[in-house]
VODO-356130 format. One record per residue (C-alpha): residue number from 0; x, y, z negated. Coordinates in nm, 3 decimals, padded with zeros to 5 digits. Layout:
bapa n=NUM | east=X | north=Y | up=Z
...
# end
This chain:
bapa n=0 | east=-02.993 | north=-01.619 | up=-04.047
bapa n=1 | east=-03.263 | north=-01.767 | up=-04.306
bapa n=2 | east=-03.401 | north=-02.069 | up=-04.320
bapa n=3 | east=-03.759 | north=-02.143 | up=-04.307
bapa n=4 | east=-03.770 | north=-02.292 | up=-04.721
bapa n=5 | east=-03.623 | north=-01.923 | up=-04.789
bapa n=6 | east=-03.876 | north=-01.719 | up=-04.619
bapa n=7 | east=-04.160 | north=-01.899 | up=-04.803
bapa n=8 | east=-03.963 | north=-01.857 | up=-05.116
bapa n=9 | east=-03.990 | north=-01.496 | up=-05.028
bapa n=10 | east=-04.305 | north=-01.476 | up=-04.960
bapa n=11 | east=-04.407 | north=-01.658 | up=-05.280
bapa n=12 | east=-04.233 | north=-01.402 | up=-05.466
bapa n=13 | east=-04.409 | north=-01.132 | up=-05.303
bapa n=14 | east=-04.770 | north=-01.321 | up=-05.365
bapa n=15 | east=-04.599 | north=-01.318 | up=-05.719
bapa n=16 | east=-04.628 | north=-00.895 | up=-05.725
bapa n=17 | east=-04.929 | north=-00.680 | up=-05.773
bapa n=18 | east=-05.142 | north=-00.748 | up=-05.451
bapa n=19 | east=-05.053 | north=-00.415 | up=-05.272
bapa n=20 | east=-04.723 | north=-00.211 | up=-05.342
bapa n=21 | east=-04.721 | north=00.155 | up=-05.216
bapa n=22 | east=-04.355 | north=00.238 | up=-05.019
bapa n=23 | east=-04.336 | north=00.625 | up=-05.125
bapa n=24 | east=-04.096 | north=00.736 | up=-04.921
bapa n=25 | east=-04.244 | north=00.598 | up=-04.601
bapa n=26 | east=-04.664 | north=00.589 | up=-04.658
bapa n=27 | east=-04.635 | north=00.208 | up=-04.603
bapa n=28 | east=-04.841 | north=-00.031 | up=-04.796
bapa n=29 | east=-04.736 | north=-00.395 | up=-04.820
bapa n=30 | east=-05.011 | north=-00.628 | up=-04.807
bapa n=31 | east=-04.865 | north=-00.899 | up=-05.052
bapa n=32 | east=-05.082 | north=-01.185 | up=-04.872
bapa n=33 | east=-04.858 | north=-01.196 | up=-04.579
bapa n=34 | east=-04.516 | north=-01.309 | up=-04.530
bapa n=35 | east=-04.253 | north=-01.055 | up=-04.695
bapa n=36 | east=-04.162 | north=-00.958 | up=-04.329
bapa n=37 | east=-04.495 | north=-00.795 | up=-04.258
bapa n=38 | east=-04.608 | north=-00.449 | up=-04.355
bapa n=39 | east=-04.904 | north=-00.239 | up=-04.319
bapa n=40 | east=-04.975 | north=00.153 | up=-04.263
bapa n=41 | east=-05.202 | north=00.323 | up=-04.515
bapa n=42 | east=-05.504 | north=00.453 | up=-04.331
bapa n=43 | east=-05.423 | north=00.814 | up=-04.429
bapa n=44 | east=-05.086 | north=00.850 | up=-04.249
bapa n=45 | east=-05.166 | north=00.594 | up=-03.992
bapa n=46 | east=-05.170 | north=00.824 | up=-03.786
bapa n=47 | east=-04.934 | north=01.103 | up=-03.863
bapa n=48 | east=-04.607 | north=00.847 | up=-03.947
bapa n=49 | east=-04.651 | north=00.609 | up=-03.656
bapa n=50 | east=-04.999 | north=00.669 | up=-03.400
bapa n=51 | east=-04.748 | north=00.912 | up=-03.282
bapa n=52 | east=-04.580 | north=00.813 | up=-02.939
bapa n=53 | east=-04.341 | north=01.115 | up=-02.965
bapa n=54 | east=-04.149 | north=01.161 | up=-03.278
bapa n=55 | east=-03.929 | north=01.411 | up=-03.388
bapa n=56 | east=-03.706 | north=01.365 | up=-03.693
bapa n=57 | east=-03.263 | north=01.256 | up=-03.750
bapa n=58 | east=-03.067 | north=00.934 | up=-03.701
bapa n=59 | east=-02.842 | north=00.893 | up=-03.978
bapa n=60 | east=-02.651 | north=00.821 | up=-03.802
bapa n=61 | east=-02.795 | north=00.441 | up=-03.752
bapa n=62 | east=-02.739 | north=00.246 | up=-03.439
bapa n=63 | east=-02.881 | north=-00.154 | up=-03.392
bapa n=64 | east=-02.821 | north=-00.389 | up=-03.143
bapa n=65 | east=-02.973 | north=-00.700 | up=-03.119
bapa n=66 | east=-02.891 | north=-01.062 | up=-03.035
bapa n=67 | east=-03.148 | north=-01.212 | up=-03.008
bapa n=68 | east=-03.170 | north=-01.363 | up=-02.605
bapa n=69 | east=-02.769 | north=-01.198 | up=-02.584
bapa n=70 | east=-02.717 | north=-01.092 | up=-02.321
bapa n=71 | east=-03.055 | north=-00.929 | up=-02.282
bapa n=72 | east=-03.050 | north=-00.751 | up=-02.582
bapa n=73 | east=-03.250 | north=-00.459 | up=-02.722
bapa n=74 | east=-03.029 | north=-00.129 | up=-02.812
bapa n=75 | east=-03.114 | north=00.153 | up=-02.978
bapa n=76 | east=-03.072 | north=00.437 | up=-03.251
bapa n=77 | east=-03.307 | north=00.458 | up=-03.580
bapa n=78 | east=-03.425 | north=00.738 | up=-03.665
bapa n=79 | east=-03.594 | north=00.953 | up=-03.963
bapa n=80 | east=-03.924 | north=01.091 | up=-03.863
bapa n=81 | east=-03.988 | north=01.418 | up=-03.965
bapa n=82 | east=-03.670 | north=01.446 | up=-04.163
bapa n=83 | east=-03.306 | north=01.648 | up=-04.100
bapa n=84 | east=-03.029 | north=01.732 | up=-04.298
bapa n=85 | east=-02.790 | north=01.538 | up=-04.464
bapa n=86 | east=-02.925 | north=01.354 | up=-04.709
bapa n=87 | east=-03.064 | north=01.148 | up=-04.411
bapa n=88 | east=-02.715 | north=00.977 | up=-04.428
bapa n=89 | east=-02.838 | north=00.813 | up=-04.734
bapa n=90 | east=-03.082 | north=00.625 | up=-04.543
bapa n=91 | east=-02.743 | north=00.415 | up=-04.343
bapa n=92 | east=-02.487 | north=00.419 | up=-04.597
bapa n=93 | east=-02.426 | north=00.146 | up=-04.855
bapa n=94 | east=-02.159 | north=00.332 | up=-05.063
bapa n=95 | east=-02.562 | north=00.550 | up=-05.131
bapa n=96 | east=-02.753 | north=00.233 | up=-05.216
bapa n=97 | east=-02.532 | north=00.107 | up=-05.485
bapa n=98 | east=-02.652 | north=00.278 | up=-05.778
bapa n=99 | east=-03.053 | north=00.185 | up=-05.637
bapa n=100 | east=-03.294 | north=-00.119 | up=-05.663
bapa n=101 | east=-03.405 | north=-00.386 | up=-05.433
bapa n=102 | east=-03.737 | north=-00.201 | up=-05.378
bapa n=103 | east=-03.576 | north=00.155 | up=-05.307
bapa n=104 | east=-03.391 | north=00.049 | up=-05.038
bapa n=105 | east=-03.658 | north=-00.154 | up=-04.893
bapa n=106 | east=-03.867 | north=00.187 | up=-04.884
bapa n=107 | east=-03.526 | north=00.364 | up=-04.760
bapa n=108 | east=-03.535 | north=00.113 | up=-04.440
bapa n=109 | east=-03.894 | north=00.017 | up=-04.392
bapa n=110 | east=-03.892 | north=00.474 | up=-04.312
bapa n=111 | east=-03.692 | north=00.425 | up=-04.032
bapa n=112 | east=-03.803 | north=00.388 | up=-03.641
bapa n=113 | east=-03.584 | north=00.142 | up=-03.430
bapa n=114 | east=-03.581 | north=00.294 | up=-03.090
bapa n=115 | east=-03.460 | north=00.044 | up=-02.833
bapa n=116 | east=-03.432 | north=-00.031 | up=-02.481
bapa n=117 | east=-03.412 | north=-00.437 | up=-02.296
bapa n=118 | east=-03.041 | north=-00.423 | up=-02.172
bapa n=119 | east=-02.770 | north=-00.659 | up=-02.079
bapa n=120 | east=-02.491 | north=-00.635 | up=-02.348
bapa n=121 | east=-02.248 | north=-00.693 | up=-02.055
bapa n=122 | east=-02.318 | north=-00.431 | up=-01.835
bapa n=123 | east=-02.444 | north=-00.106 | up=-02.025
bapa n=124 | east=-02.258 | north=00.143 | up=-01.861
bapa n=125 | east=-02.441 | north=00.374 | up=-01.648
bapa n=126 | east=-02.754 | north=00.336 | up=-01.828
bapa n=127 | east=-02.871 | north=00.712 | up=-01.975
bapa n=128 | east=-03.025 | north=00.581 | up=-02.295
bapa n=129 | east=-02.751 | north=00.401 | up=-02.369
bapa n=130 | east=-02.517 | north=00.631 | up=-02.319
bapa n=131 | east=-02.737 | north=00.856 | up=-02.546
bapa n=132 | east=-02.700 | north=00.581 | up=-02.777
bapa n=133 | east=-02.374 | north=00.638 | up=-02.790
bapa n=134 | east=-02.315 | north=00.997 | up=-02.847
bapa n=135 | east=-02.494 | north=00.939 | up=-03.139
bapa n=136 | east=-02.316 | north=00.641 | up=-03.292
bapa n=137 | east=-01.999 | north=00.924 | up=-03.232
bapa n=138 | east=-02.108 | north=01.121 | up=-03.502
bapa n=139 | east=-01.967 | north=01.135 | up=-03.883
bapa n=140 | east=-02.292 | north=01.308 | up=-03.990
bapa n=141 | east=-02.728 | north=01.238 | up=-03.886
bapa n=142 | east=-02.842 | north=01.361 | up=-03.548
bapa n=143 | east=-03.125 | north=01.534 | up=-03.481
bapa n=144 | east=-03.316 | north=01.395 | up=-03.218
bapa n=145 | east=-03.686 | north=01.335 | up=-03.002
bapa n=146 | east=-03.810 | north=00.997 | up=-02.874
bapa n=147 | east=-04.083 | north=00.920 | up=-02.677
bapa n=148 | east=-04.227 | north=00.593 | up=-02.706
bapa n=149 | east=-04.404 | north=00.423 | up=-02.435
bapa n=150 | east=-04.652 | north=00.317 | up=-02.738
bapa n=151 | east=-04.689 | north=00.378 | up=-03.063
bapa n=152 | east=-04.366 | north=00.171 | up=-03.254
bapa n=153 | east=-04.501 | north=-00.198 | up=-03.412
bapa n=154 | east=-04.466 | north=-00.170 | up=-03.777
bapa n=155 | east=-04.251 | north=-00.478 | up=-03.941
bapa n=156 | east=-04.023 | north=-00.528 | up=-04.190
bapa n=157 | east=-03.758 | north=-00.791 | up=-04.093
bapa n=158 | east=-03.453 | north=-00.928 | up=-04.351
bapa n=159 | east=-03.174 | north=-01.100 | up=-04.231
bapa n=160 | east=-02.855 | north=-01.258 | up=-04.464
bapa n=161 | east=-02.632 | north=-01.052 | up=-04.252
bapa n=162 | east=-02.806 | north=-00.731 | up=-04.167
bapa n=163 | east=-02.978 | north=-00.425 | up=-04.388
bapa n=164 | east=-03.374 | north=-00.482 | up=-04.306
bapa n=165 | east=-03.526 | north=-00.316 | up=-04.055
bapa n=166 | east=-03.847 | north=-00.121 | up=-04.019
bapa n=167 | east=-04.092 | north=-00.037 | up=-03.715
bapa n=168 | east=-03.976 | north=-00.035 | up=-03.380
bapa n=169 | east=-04.094 | north=00.097 | up=-03.029
bapa n=170 | east=-03.970 | north=00.101 | up=-02.674
bapa n=171 | east=-03.790 | north=00.454 | up=-02.585
bapa n=172 | east=-03.957 | north=00.624 | up=-02.289
bapa n=173 | east=-03.760 | north=00.914 | up=-02.342
bapa n=174 | east=-03.462 | north=01.001 | up=-02.550
bapa n=175 | east=-03.345 | north=01.334 | up=-02.580
bapa n=176 | east=-03.051 | north=01.466 | up=-02.869
bapa n=177 | east=-03.163 | north=01.840 | up=-02.989
bapa n=178 | east=-02.812 | north=01.920 | up=-03.162
bapa n=179 | east=-02.429 | north=01.831 | up=-03.121
bapa n=180 | east=-02.263 | north=01.562 | up=-03.249
bapa n=181 | east=-02.047 | north=01.585 | up=-03.500
bapa n=182 | east=-01.748 | north=01.396 | up=-03.383
bapa n=183 | east=-01.387 | north=01.299 | up=-03.601
bapa n=184 | east=-01.055 | north=01.427 | up=-03.393
bapa n=185 | east=-00.932 | north=01.049 | up=-03.467
bapa n=186 | east=-01.330 | north=00.875 | up=-03.360
bapa n=187 | east=-01.284 | north=01.144 | up=-03.000
bapa n=188 | east=-00.896 | north=01.022 | up=-02.950
bapa n=189 | east=-00.969 | north=00.636 | up=-02.994
bapa n=190 | east=-01.283 | north=00.587 | up=-02.788
bapa n=191 | east=-01.113 | north=00.799 | up=-02.556
bapa n=192 | east=-00.794 | north=00.571 | up=-02.504
bapa n=193 | east=-00.916 | north=00.235 | up=-02.268
bapa n=194 | east=-00.657 | north=00.099 | up=-02.293
bapa n=195 | east=-00.624 | north=00.030 | up=-02.640
bapa n=196 | east=-00.740 | north=-00.291 | up=-02.778
bapa n=197 | east=-01.067 | north=-00.324 | up=-02.976
bapa n=198 | east=-00.833 | north=-00.461 | up=-03.298
bapa n=199 | east=-00.578 | north=-00.186 | up=-03.270
bapa n=200 | east=-00.870 | north=00.039 | up=-03.234
bapa n=201 | east=-01.035 | north=-00.097 | up=-03.561
bapa n=202 | east=-00.733 | north=-00.103 | up=-03.770
bapa n=203 | east=-00.605 | north=00.275 | up=-03.623
bapa n=204 | east=-00.961 | north=00.375 | up=-03.722
bapa n=205 | east=-01.002 | north=00.213 | up=-04.074
bapa n=206 | east=-00.604 | north=00.377 | up=-04.148
bapa n=207 | east=-00.779 | north=00.691 | up=-04.089
bapa n=208 | east=-00.995 | north=00.676 | up=-04.299
bapa n=209 | east=-01.334 | north=00.611 | up=-04.106
bapa n=210 | east=-01.595 | north=00.482 | up=-04.272
bapa n=211 | east=-01.645 | north=00.049 | up=-04.214
bapa n=212 | east=-01.998 | north=00.162 | up=-04.121
bapa n=213 | east=-01.893 | north=00.375 | up=-03.855
bapa n=214 | east=-01.650 | north=00.131 | up=-03.720
bapa n=215 | east=-01.929 | north=-00.058 | up=-03.621
bapa n=216 | east=-02.094 | north=00.168 | up=-03.457
bapa n=217 | east=-01.889 | north=00.209 | up=-03.259
bapa n=218 | east=-01.744 | north=-00.170 | up=-03.208
bapa n=219 | east=-02.137 | north=-00.225 | up=-03.164
bapa n=220 | east=-02.237 | north=00.049 | up=-02.891
bapa n=221 | east=-01.920 | north=-00.047 | up=-02.663
bapa n=222 | east=-01.695 | north=00.217 | up=-02.759
bapa n=223 | east=-01.368 | north=00.021 | up=-02.803
bapa n=224 | east=-01.115 | north=-00.133 | up=-02.649
bapa n=225 | east=-01.057 | north=-00.239 | up=-02.289
bapa n=226 | east=-01.314 | north=-00.487 | up=-02.205
bapa n=227 | east=-01.658 | north=-00.245 | up=-02.346
bapa n=228 | east=-01.999 | north=-00.410 | up=-02.413
bapa n=229 | east=-02.278 | north=-00.360 | up=-02.639
bapa n=230 | east=-02.182 | north=-00.615 | up=-02.938
bapa n=231 | east=-02.500 | north=-00.749 | up=-03.176
bapa n=232 | east=-02.474 | north=-00.569 | up=-03.516
bapa n=233 | east=-02.421 | north=-00.890 | up=-03.697
bapa n=234 | east=-02.168 | north=-00.974 | up=-03.481
bapa n=235 | east=-01.969 | north=-00.668 | up=-03.502
bapa n=236 | east=-01.983 | north=-00.630 | up=-03.905
bapa n=237 | east=-01.812 | north=-00.964 | up=-03.891
bapa n=238 | east=-01.572 | north=-00.854 | up=-03.636
bapa n=239 | east=-01.507 | north=-00.578 | up=-03.842
bapa n=240 | east=-01.428 | north=-00.694 | up=-04.179
bapa n=241 | east=-01.187 | north=-00.985 | up=-04.015
bapa n=242 | east=-01.011 | north=-00.795 | up=-03.808
bapa n=243 | east=-00.952 | north=-00.479 | up=-04.080
bapa n=244 | east=-00.896 | north=-00.819 | up=-04.300
bapa n=245 | east=-00.601 | north=-00.969 | up=-04.108
bapa n=246 | east=-00.412 | north=-00.660 | up=-04.067
bapa n=247 | east=-00.436 | north=-00.615 | up=-04.447
bapa n=248 | east=-00.301 | north=-01.000 | up=-04.480
bapa n=249 | east=00.009 | north=-00.912 | up=-04.247
bapa n=250 | east=00.102 | north=-00.623 | up=-04.492
bapa n=251 | east=00.072 | north=-00.807 | up=-04.802
bapa n=252 | east=00.338 | north=-01.122 | up=-04.743
bapa n=253 | east=00.614 | north=-00.867 | up=-04.823
bapa n=254 | east=00.456 | north=-00.817 | up=-05.154
bapa n=255 | east=00.591 | north=-00.938 | up=-05.446
bapa n=256 | east=00.336 | north=-01.194 | up=-05.608
bapa n=257 | east=00.133 | north=-01.072 | up=-05.898
bapa n=258 | east=00.313 | north=-01.105 | up=-06.226
bapa n=259 | east=00.002 | north=-01.299 | up=-06.426
bapa n=260 | east=-00.303 | north=-01.479 | up=-06.387
bapa n=261 | east=-00.634 | north=-01.199 | up=-06.374
bapa n=262 | east=-00.941 | north=-01.217 | up=-06.405
bapa n=263 | east=-01.200 | north=-00.975 | up=-06.225
bapa n=264 | east=-01.602 | north=-00.972 | up=-06.345
bapa n=265 | east=-01.845 | north=-00.751 | up=-06.206
bapa n=266 | east=-02.174 | north=-00.780 | up=-05.983
bapa n=267 | east=-02.415 | north=-00.571 | up=-05.755
bapa n=268 | east=-02.794 | north=-00.636 | up=-05.693
bapa n=269 | east=-02.763 | north=-00.972 | up=-05.935
bapa n=270 | east=-02.463 | north=-01.083 | up=-05.684
bapa n=271 | east=-02.218 | north=-01.216 | up=-06.005
bapa n=272 | east=-01.859 | north=-01.194 | up=-05.867
bapa n=273 | east=-01.561 | north=-01.412 | up=-06.071
bapa n=274 | east=-01.203 | north=-01.321 | up=-05.891
bapa n=275 | east=-00.855 | north=-01.474 | up=-06.012
bapa n=276 | east=-00.589 | north=-01.375 | up=-05.884
bapa n=277 | east=-00.280 | north=-01.590 | up=-05.951
bapa n=278 | east=00.075 | north=-01.551 | up=-05.894
bapa n=279 | east=00.142 | north=-01.754 | up=-05.560
bapa n=280 | east=00.139 | north=-01.688 | up=-05.191
bapa n=281 | east=-00.173 | north=-01.551 | up=-05.051
bapa n=282 | east=-00.433 | north=-01.750 | up=-05.015
bapa n=283 | east=-00.796 | north=-01.703 | up=-05.015
bapa n=284 | east=-01.073 | north=-01.932 | up=-05.141
bapa n=285 | east=-01.446 | north=-01.813 | up=-05.159
bapa n=286 | east=-01.738 | north=-02.038 | up=-05.351
bapa n=287 | east=-02.045 | north=-01.955 | up=-05.316
bapa n=288 | east=-02.363 | north=-02.045 | up=-05.580
bapa n=289 | east=-02.726 | north=-01.979 | up=-05.504
bapa n=290 | east=-02.907 | north=-02.079 | up=-05.822
bapa n=291 | east=-03.222 | north=-02.337 | up=-05.805
bapa n=292 | east=-03.447 | north=-01.982 | up=-05.886
bapa n=293 | east=-03.259 | north=-01.790 | up=-05.605
bapa n=294 | east=-03.429 | north=-01.736 | up=-05.285
bapa n=295 | east=-03.083 | north=-01.836 | up=-05.154
bapa n=296 | east=-03.068 | north=-02.166 | up=-05.266
bapa n=297 | east=-03.091 | north=-02.353 | up=-04.943
bapa n=298 | east=-03.145 | north=-02.751 | up=-04.977
bapa n=299 | east=-03.134 | north=-02.810 | up=-04.601
bapa n=300 | east=-02.805 | north=-02.994 | up=-04.593
bapa n=301 | east=-02.541 | north=-02.815 | up=-04.346
bapa n=302 | east=-02.310 | north=-02.920 | up=-04.036
bapa n=303 | east=-02.005 | north=-02.866 | up=-04.204
bapa n=304 | east=-02.032 | north=-03.129 | up=-04.498
bapa n=305 | east=-01.718 | north=-03.101 | up=-04.612
bapa n=306 | east=-01.775 | north=-02.742 | up=-04.737
bapa n=307 | east=-02.176 | north=-02.831 | up=-04.952
bapa n=308 | east=-02.302 | north=-03.005 | up=-05.200
bapa n=309 | east=-02.603 | north=-03.191 | up=-05.019
bapa n=310 | east=-02.940 | north=-03.172 | up=-05.230
bapa n=311 | east=-03.246 | north=-03.418 | up=-05.099
bapa n=312 | east=-03.495 | north=-03.242 | up=-05.227
bapa n=313 | east=-03.640 | north=-02.833 | up=-05.221
bapa n=314 | east=-03.738 | north=-02.975 | up=-05.576
bapa n=315 | east=-03.400 | north=-03.043 | up=-05.745
bapa n=316 | east=-03.298 | north=-02.816 | up=-05.990
bapa n=317 | east=-02.943 | north=-02.807 | up=-05.907
bapa n=318 | east=-02.783 | north=-02.510 | up=-05.714
bapa n=319 | east=-02.648 | north=-02.507 | up=-05.402
bapa n=320 | east=-02.325 | north=-02.472 | up=-05.351
bapa n=321 | east=-02.055 | north=-02.391 | up=-05.078
bapa n=322 | east=-01.712 | north=-02.313 | up=-05.041
bapa n=323 | east=-01.451 | north=-02.229 | up=-04.799
bapa n=324 | east=-01.063 | north=-02.133 | up=-04.775
bapa n=325 | east=-00.752 | north=-02.011 | up=-04.603
bapa n=326 | east=-00.409 | north=-01.988 | up=-04.603
bapa n=327 | east=-00.146 | north=-01.770 | up=-04.471
bapa n=328 | east=-00.229 | north=-01.840 | up=-04.123
bapa n=329 | east=-00.513 | north=-01.667 | up=-03.952
bapa n=330 | east=-00.866 | north=-01.864 | up=-03.948
bapa n=331 | east=-00.949 | north=-02.008 | up=-03.583
bapa n=332 | east=-01.318 | north=-02.066 | up=-03.689
bapa n=333 | east=-01.603 | north=-01.891 | up=-03.784
bapa n=334 | east=-01.680 | north=-01.966 | up=-04.158
bapa n=335 | east=-01.945 | north=-02.188 | up=-04.234
bapa n=336 | east=-02.066 | north=-01.974 | up=-04.495
bapa n=337 | east=-02.107 | north=-01.676 | up=-04.251
bapa n=338 | east=-02.056 | north=-01.296 | up=-04.286
bapa n=339 | east=-02.044 | north=-01.345 | up=-04.679
bapa n=340 | east=-01.696 | north=-01.472 | up=-04.661
bapa n=341 | east=-01.560 | north=-01.231 | up=-04.488
bapa n=342 | east=-01.756 | north=-00.941 | up=-04.707
bapa n=343 | east=-01.585 | north=-01.114 | up=-05.026
bapa n=344 | east=-01.247 | north=-01.143 | up=-04.863
bapa n=345 | east=-01.220 | north=-00.778 | up=-04.733
bapa n=346 | east=-01.230 | north=-00.575 | up=-05.091
bapa n=347 | east=-00.949 | north=-00.905 | up=-05.228
bapa n=348 | east=-00.686 | north=-00.817 | up=-04.994
bapa n=349 | east=-00.764 | north=-00.412 | up=-04.962
bapa n=350 | east=-00.704 | north=-00.434 | up=-05.398
bapa n=351 | east=-00.378 | north=-00.632 | up=-05.297
bapa n=352 | east=-00.241 | north=-00.399 | up=-05.037
bapa n=353 | east=-00.314 | north=-00.121 | up=-05.310
bapa n=354 | east=-00.168 | north=-00.301 | up=-05.595
bapa n=355 | east=00.114 | north=-00.336 | up=-05.323
bapa n=356 | east=00.096 | north=-00.735 | up=-05.433
bapa n=357 | east=00.001 | north=-01.052 | up=-05.309
bapa n=358 | east=-00.198 | north=-01.356 | up=-05.478
bapa n=359 | east=-00.394 | north=-01.659 | up=-05.420
bapa n=360 | east=-00.729 | north=-01.547 | up=-05.452
bapa n=361 | east=-01.032 | north=-01.771 | up=-05.581
bapa n=362 | east=-01.374 | north=-01.561 | up=-05.575
bapa n=363 | east=-01.647 | north=-01.674 | up=-05.760
bapa n=364 | east=-01.995 | north=-01.575 | up=-05.619
bapa n=365 | east=-02.352 | north=-01.651 | up=-05.790
bapa n=366 | east=-02.647 | north=-01.517 | up=-05.626
bapa n=367 | east=-02.915 | north=-01.508 | up=-05.940
bapa n=368 | east=-03.296 | north=-01.479 | up=-05.923
bapa n=369 | east=-03.362 | north=-01.124 | up=-05.930
bapa n=370 | east=-03.188 | north=-01.079 | up=-05.605
bapa n=371 | east=-03.548 | north=-01.130 | up=-05.472
bapa n=372 | east=-03.437 | north=-00.998 | up=-05.093
bapa n=373 | east=-03.191 | north=-01.022 | up=-04.883
bapa n=374 | east=-03.009 | north=-00.716 | up=-04.843
bapa n=375 | east=-02.756 | north=-00.743 | up=-04.612
bapa n=376 | east=-02.342 | north=-00.855 | up=-04.631
bapa n=377 | east=-02.268 | north=-00.511 | up=-04.757
bapa n=378 | east=-02.429 | north=-00.630 | up=-05.107
bapa n=379 | east=-02.122 | north=-00.895 | up=-05.087
bapa n=380 | east=-01.893 | north=-00.623 | up=-05.011
bapa n=381 | east=-01.990 | north=-00.403 | up=-05.271
bapa n=382 | east=-02.035 | north=-00.600 | up=-05.591
bapa n=383 | east=-01.677 | north=-00.808 | up=-05.501
bapa n=384 | east=-01.537 | north=-00.379 | up=-05.548
bapa n=385 | east=-01.777 | north=-00.341 | up=-05.792
bapa n=386 | east=-01.579 | north=-00.641 | up=-05.984
bapa n=387 | east=-01.226 | north=-00.514 | up=-05.862
bapa n=388 | east=-01.279 | north=-00.200 | up=-06.050
bapa n=389 | east=-01.323 | north=-00.351 | up=-06.340
bapa n=390 | east=-01.014 | north=-00.414 | up=-06.595
bapa n=391 | east=-00.899 | north=-00.722 | up=-06.533
bapa n=392 | east=-00.873 | north=-00.986 | up=-06.854
bapa n=393 | east=-00.493 | north=-01.160 | up=-06.800
bapa n=394 | east=-00.428 | north=-01.530 | up=-06.941
bapa n=395 | east=-00.110 | north=-01.693 | up=-06.962
bapa n=396 | east=-00.232 | north=-02.018 | up=-06.838
bapa n=397 | east=-00.533 | north=-02.096 | up=-06.559
bapa n=398 | east=-00.748 | north=-02.325 | up=-06.804
bapa n=399 | east=-00.756 | north=-02.024 | up=-07.052
bapa n=400 | east=-00.884 | north=-01.810 | up=-06.770
bapa n=401 | east=-01.131 | north=-02.095 | up=-06.639
bapa n=402 | east=-01.264 | north=-02.133 | up=-06.959
bapa n=403 | east=-01.350 | north=-01.735 | up=-06.964
bapa n=404 | east=-01.495 | north=-01.811 | up=-06.659
bapa n=405 | east=-01.716 | north=-02.069 | up=-06.773
bapa n=406 | east=-01.882 | north=-01.809 | up=-07.020
bapa n=407 | east=-01.964 | north=-01.584 | up=-06.741
bapa n=408 | east=-02.111 | north=-01.816 | up=-06.457
bapa n=409 | east=-02.466 | north=-01.909 | up=-06.530
bapa n=410 | east=-02.421 | north=-02.284 | up=-06.329
bapa n=411 | east=-02.247 | north=-02.511 | up=-06.571
bapa n=412 | east=-01.898 | north=-02.572 | up=-06.440
bapa n=413 | east=-01.931 | north=-02.952 | up=-06.344
bapa n=414 | east=-02.077 | north=-02.826 | up=-06.070
bapa n=415 | east=-01.868 | north=-02.556 | up=-05.900
bapa n=416 | east=-01.493 | north=-02.616 | up=-06.027
bapa n=417 | east=-01.444 | north=-02.923 | up=-05.855
bapa n=418 | east=-01.489 | north=-02.700 | up=-05.515
bapa n=419 | east=-01.177 | north=-02.524 | up=-05.656
bapa n=420 | east=-00.966 | north=-02.682 | up=-05.314
bapa n=421 | east=-00.701 | north=-02.436 | up=-05.381
bapa n=422 | east=-00.655 | north=-02.547 | up=-05.741
bapa n=423 | east=-00.586 | north=-02.917 | up=-05.606
bapa n=424 | east=-00.284 | north=-02.845 | up=-05.347
bapa n=425 | east=00.018 | north=-02.896 | up=-05.453
bapa n=426 | east=00.216 | north=-02.840 | up=-05.149
bapa n=427 | east=00.266 | north=-02.495 | up=-05.011
bapa n=428 | east=00.359 | north=-02.414 | up=-04.674
bapa n=429 | east=00.672 | north=-02.178 | up=-04.614
bapa n=430 | east=00.615 | north=-01.821 | up=-04.483
bapa n=431 | east=00.802 | north=-01.960 | up=-04.147
bapa n=432 | east=00.565 | north=-02.218 | up=-04.094
bapa n=433 | east=00.291 | north=-01.962 | up=-04.030
bapa n=434 | east=00.162 | north=-01.868 | up=-03.686
bapa n=435 | east=-00.060 | north=-01.572 | up=-03.557
bapa n=436 | east=-00.386 | north=-01.584 | up=-03.428
bapa n=437 | east=-00.588 | north=-01.344 | up=-03.295
bapa n=438 | east=-00.967 | north=-01.254 | up=-03.446
bapa n=439 | east=-01.234 | north=-01.495 | up=-03.295
bapa n=440 | east=-01.444 | north=-01.248 | up=-03.274
bapa n=441 | east=-01.298 | north=-01.014 | up=-03.120
bapa n=442 | east=-01.162 | north=-01.189 | up=-02.778
bapa n=443 | east=-00.969 | north=-01.017 | up=-02.537
bapa n=444 | east=-01.090 | north=-00.656 | up=-02.573
# end
């Protein structure tokens, strides 16, 4: 979650922009004298867009399951008013945002209305509105729907470090699906199998090339596993990343190690990655650098002091740096770096699996000032993928590789290089010492 200090930094950044900025795709006006999570409607479109209690449009498809007050949470589909067709899919698909700016992505997300009901996440079955939400979640293509709200939706734009921005929201009185959802055969088969554990279901869908966004929707809406319940979206995103990664870790254990030291570089939306692959048994480490001018520079002390450089004052010019790591053994605890750790790890494992190689991987993520508003962990995942798509630089020694990285990272290496704990470890465990531990996010599904 964003700290109060981070929210103030976002607000300050917005106040430095022109006093009013029109978000053209939604007809919304951003009043920059207010905090960055508040938006206001242009008067000439207010009645047409938001003051209607009934709205027709299409869901990308997109579902949001909240976590506040769990197990009593808000849940329901997102829809784009007065629009239909396949282009609506781009409003909730990270693969469509790779060439867009932060402002453009915020404009798209602010166009979607979150229709919601309040329900017990542990006992959702039998509620007709949840059943219709699940129908939407099953679809691979946009679904036309009509929503009658209890009262006109409230306009508010919310940011989060894991989730994509959320726009207006309103309580559902009635929800109608006006066309048949398009459900892939594999999705239908897996969802119909109520004896299949959630971890197995996620991996089977992933192997069938079902998108991660689609898998997350299915998990969130209680359509996977033996014990079916609603799962908050932010939890299901990380659970999906983690479950797929655990299966990939098992697969790469039998591969040969990479033959040389490789360094991959790339970035997305001012999230810069340097990824080192070393010819050693599998291990993964992520070092995050939030430079002082970035909104992500959080100076509050973290609970896990082992993974952080402490800053005494928010006026400090030093970066905030955190790190976490793992070896062959599956993780038992949630990473102190949050969902970004799992989002960065997955592309590395996908890359190794595609090469049929194993390696010790060290990922260095530097968040730069131009990343002025949080858009969700998809940015971390896609930034790492961007880096791994580029041709690697190869080196004979680790020192040569590190000297190269020094020229790519803005932050002086004296701040972040001491965090590279995997380079300090001398003893490697044998593969026979490893034990398998289930994902802490799935539980007994």
